[in-house]
VMD Tcl script that draws the C-alpha trace (Angstrom):
set ca {
  {-26.36 20.42 -2.34}
  {-28.50 20.87 0.80}
  {-31.27 18.64 -0.59}
  {-28.78 15.95 -1.57}
  {-27.20 16.08 1.90}
  {-30.58 15.68 3.61}
  {-31.50 12.76 1.35}
  {-28.11 11.22 2.08}
  {-28.58 11.44 5.85}
  {-32.08 9.96 5.62}
  {-30.72 7.08 3.52}
  {-27.85 6.18 5.84}
  {-30.22 6.53 8.81}
  {-32.52 3.93 7.27}
  {-29.57 1.65 6.59}
  {-28.40 1.99 10.20}
  {-31.82 0.84 11.41}
  {-31.44 -2.37 9.38}
  {-28.76 -3.41 11.88}
  {-31.65 -3.94 14.33}
  {-33.06 -6.72 12.14}
  {-31.88 -9.15 14.80}
  {-34.69 -7.83 17.01}
  {-36.93 -10.49 15.48}
  {-34.92 -13.07 17.42}
  {-35.76 -11.51 20.78}
  {-38.96 -13.53 20.81}
  {-37.04 -16.73 20.19}
  {-36.16 -19.00 23.06}
  {-32.47 -19.34 23.89}
  {-32.65 -22.99 22.83}
  {-34.01 -22.11 19.40}
  {-31.50 -19.30 18.94}
  {-28.49 -21.42 19.86}
  {-29.69 -24.30 17.68}
  {-29.87 -21.86 14.75}
  {-26.62 -20.03 15.40}
  {-24.41 -22.26 13.23}
  {-26.76 -21.73 10.28}
  {-26.51 -17.97 10.87}
  {-22.71 -18.20 11.10}
  {-22.69 -20.19 7.84}
  {-24.85 -17.50 6.23}
  {-22.30 -14.92 7.40}
  {-19.48 -16.92 5.77}
  {-21.31 -16.90 2.44}
  {-22.26 -13.23 2.72}
  {-18.73 -12.12 3.64}
  {-17.03 -14.14 0.90}
  {-19.69 -13.23 -1.66}
  {-19.43 -9.57 -0.77}
  {-15.63 -9.61 -0.97}
  {-15.25 -11.54 -4.23}
  {-18.38 -10.45 -6.10}
  {-18.72 -6.80 -5.05}
  {-15.83 -5.13 -3.23}
  {-12.80 -6.55 -5.06}
  {-14.20 -6.27 -8.63}
  {-15.41 -2.73 -7.95}
  {-12.00 -1.76 -6.57}
  {-10.20 -3.18 -9.62}
  {-12.41 -1.09 -11.89}
  {-11.16 2.15 -10.37}
  {-7.58 1.41 -9.27}
  {-4.40 -0.24 -10.48}
  {-4.03 -3.98 -9.86}
  {-0.89 -3.81 -7.70}
  {-2.25 -1.20 -5.31}
  {-5.59 -3.00 -4.98}
  {-3.88 -6.35 -4.35}
  {-1.64 -4.80 -1.72}
  {-4.69 -3.22 -0.06}
  {-6.38 -6.64 0.12}
  {-3.26 -8.16 1.69}
  {-3.03 -5.20 4.08}
  {-6.60 -5.88 5.20}
  {-5.83 -9.57 5.82}
  {-2.61 -8.83 7.72}
  {-4.08 -6.01 9.80}
  {-6.99 -8.17 10.90}
  {-4.50 -10.93 11.76}
  {-2.60 -8.49 13.99}
  {-5.84 -7.17 15.45}
  {-6.99 -10.68 16.35}
  {-3.60 -11.44 17.90}
  {-3.97 -8.32 20.06}
  {-7.52 -9.24 21.07}
  {-6.45 -12.79 21.98}
  {-3.54 -11.39 24.02}
  {-5.87 -9.14 25.98}
  {-8.38 -11.96 26.31}
  {-5.88 -14.35 27.85}
  {-4.10 -11.84 30.11}
  {-7.08 -10.84 32.21}
  {-7.94 -7.49 30.66}
  {-11.55 -8.55 30.16}
  {-14.00 -8.84 33.01}
  {-14.90 -12.44 33.74}
  {-18.62 -11.80 33.31}
  {-17.94 -10.13 29.96}
  {-15.79 -12.84 28.42}
  {-16.52 -13.01 24.71}
  {-14.74 -14.64 21.79}
  {-12.47 -12.17 19.93}
  {-14.11 -13.00 16.60}
  {-17.11 -10.95 17.74}
  {-14.94 -7.85 18.06}
  {-13.35 -8.54 14.67}
  {-16.78 -8.70 13.06}
  {-17.74 -5.38 14.67}
  {-14.55 -3.72 13.41}
  {-14.88 -5.10 9.87}
  {-18.58 -4.28 9.72}
  {-17.82 -0.77 10.97}
  {-15.32 -0.25 8.13}
  {-17.86 -1.65 5.69}
  {-20.61 0.65 6.98}
  {-18.26 3.63 6.67}
  {-17.64 2.66 3.05}
  {-21.37 2.28 2.41}
  {-21.94 5.77 3.78}
  {-19.21 7.22 1.56}
  {-20.63 5.44 -1.51}
  {-24.16 6.70 -0.80}
  {-22.94 10.24 -0.14}
  {-20.91 10.20 -3.35}
  {-23.93 8.89 -5.29}
  {-26.10 11.76 -4.03}
  {-23.40 14.18 -5.12}
  {-24.08 12.92 -8.66}
  {-27.88 13.19 -8.41}
  {-30.77 12.31 -6.11}
  {-32.06 9.45 -8.34}
  {-28.59 7.87 -8.44}
  {-28.38 8.20 -4.67}
  {-31.78 6.55 -4.15}
  {-30.88 3.65 -6.47}
  {-27.59 3.17 -4.62}
  {-29.38 3.25 -1.28}
  {-31.80 0.50 -2.35}
  {-28.88 -1.67 -3.50}
  {-27.05 -1.15 -0.19}
  {-30.18 -1.95 1.85}
  {-30.73 -5.26 0.03}
  {-27.03 -5.94 0.41}
  {-27.08 -5.26 4.16}
  {-29.99 -7.49 5.18}
  {-28.31 -10.93 4.75}
  {-25.04 -9.61 6.14}
  {-26.64 -8.11 9.27}
  {-28.48 -11.36 9.99}
  {-25.21 -13.26 9.69}
  {-23.30 -10.75 11.82}
  {-25.93 -11.01 14.55}
  {-25.51 -14.78 14.57}
  {-21.74 -14.44 14.88}
  {-22.07 -12.03 17.83}
  {-24.44 -14.43 19.61}
  {-22.04 -17.30 18.94}
  {-19.19 -15.17 20.33}
  {-20.93 -14.89 23.69}
  {-22.84 -11.62 23.46}
  {-26.36 -11.37 24.82}
  {-29.12 -10.66 22.30}
  {-29.63 -7.10 23.51}
  {-25.91 -6.29 23.57}
  {-25.42 -7.79 20.11}
  {-28.24 -5.59 18.79}
  {-26.85 -2.47 20.44}
  {-23.27 -2.97 19.26}
  {-24.45 -3.84 15.75}
  {-26.43 -0.60 15.70}
  {-23.47 1.48 16.90}
  {-21.33 -0.07 14.17}
  {-24.01 0.74 11.60}
  {-23.99 4.42 12.60}
  {-20.59 4.72 10.94}
  {-22.56 4.89 7.68}
  {-23.72 8.32 8.79}
  {-20.11 9.36 9.35}
  {-19.25 8.00 5.90}
  {-21.95 10.07 4.20}
  {-20.83 13.25 5.96}
  {-17.22 12.46 5.02}
  {-18.22 11.99 1.37}
  {-19.77 15.47 1.24}
  {-16.75 16.91 3.03}
  {-14.27 15.30 0.64}
  {-16.40 15.95 -2.45}
  {-14.88 14.42 -5.58}
  {-11.93 13.04 -3.59}
  {-14.29 10.61 -1.80}
  {-14.25 8.27 -4.81}
  {-10.48 7.86 -4.65}
  {-10.64 7.42 -0.86}
  {-13.21 4.63 -1.30}
  {-11.02 2.91 -3.91}
  {-8.47 2.04 -1.24}
  {-10.97 1.26 1.51}
  {-12.93 -1.27 -0.56}
  {-10.13 -3.85 -1.02}
  {-9.00 -3.28 2.57}
  {-12.47 -4.18 3.83}
  {-12.56 -7.16 1.45}
  {-9.31 -8.47 2.95}
  {-10.83 -8.22 6.42}
  {-13.94 -10.09 5.30}
  {-11.89 -12.89 3.74}
  {-9.74 -13.21 6.87}
  {-12.72 -13.42 9.22}
  {-14.61 -15.92 7.06}
  {-11.66 -18.24 6.45}
  {-9.70 -17.91 9.68}
  {-12.43 -17.56 12.31}
  {-15.86 -18.59 11.11}
  {-15.16 -21.68 8.99}
  {-13.03 -23.31 11.76}
  {-15.99 -22.77 14.11}
  {-18.24 -24.63 11.67}
  {-15.84 -27.58 11.67}
  {-16.54 -28.09 15.37}
  {-19.83 -29.77 14.48}
  {-19.25 -33.21 12.94}
  {-22.77 -34.47 12.22}
  {-23.53 -34.92 8.53}
  {-26.94 -33.23 8.83}
  {-25.38 -30.12 10.41}
  {-22.65 -30.03 7.75}
  {-25.24 -30.14 4.97}
  {-27.22 -27.28 6.55}
  {-24.01 -25.25 6.96}
  {-22.98 -25.79 3.34}
  {-26.42 -24.84 2.06}
  {-26.46 -21.71 4.27}
  {-23.06 -20.67 2.86}
  {-24.45 -21.10 -0.66}
  {-27.50 -19.01 0.26}
  {-25.22 -16.22 1.52}
  {-23.17 -16.29 -1.69}
  {-26.32 -16.50 -3.84}
  {-27.82 -13.48 -2.07}
  {-24.72 -11.43 -2.87}
  {-24.68 -12.72 -6.47}
  {-28.33 -11.77 -6.93}
  {-27.52 -8.19 -5.96}
  {-25.26 -7.87 -9.00}
  {-28.41 -7.38 -11.04}
  {-29.00 -4.11 -9.19}
  {-25.58 -2.65 -9.86}
}
mol new
graphics top color blue
foreach p $ca { graphics top sphere $p radius 0.5 }
foreach p [lrange $ca 0 end-1] q [lrange $ca 1 end] { graphics top cylinder $p $q radius 0.2 }
display resetview
């Protein structure tokens, strides 16, 4: 048990560091970064939708009844709707400092990604409870799964008005919830699998809401045909990346 716990913490620690992948953009000029941001947002759309419909929802349906899973998905969509309403209300009533004005979609992405990272930590912890080899295989799958999503999330945070350094820092703090998830999995033991069953569709609902309600409308703000083609291709790349990961499951 002690060995599995140590391996689990090392795994989620490595996954948390992946959130710093956006550090490669620190050497980019602001002009290059902002010219690329819509492609990154498009990649995030594909990754979020691909993750929800190809990974989270099917996996949830395998371990839970259809009605409960469907209600959990709807709960995720509705809760993120209410959360965005609250963030917009605060945004427009002066609760944010003027020099720190950021689009609420950035906060939504941080919340949804935090829930997702918590789930990843629980899944990895539960896998190590089975055996170390199963835990390592699960960790590799999660790492490959996280890379395209973290790149997309970083682009969304930049588009929402965050500086590069702040986007990196907040993304990293959100990723640390994977550590909490792994500890929770060992604390809950066998009950962690049932706990994850309800969190998976909830997170999927949040991903679908963010992609369809916030990110895609942002992409429609650019009207040029060339930009639209790049956006569509980037969405396909995000979906394809998530589809390719099915071979590892």
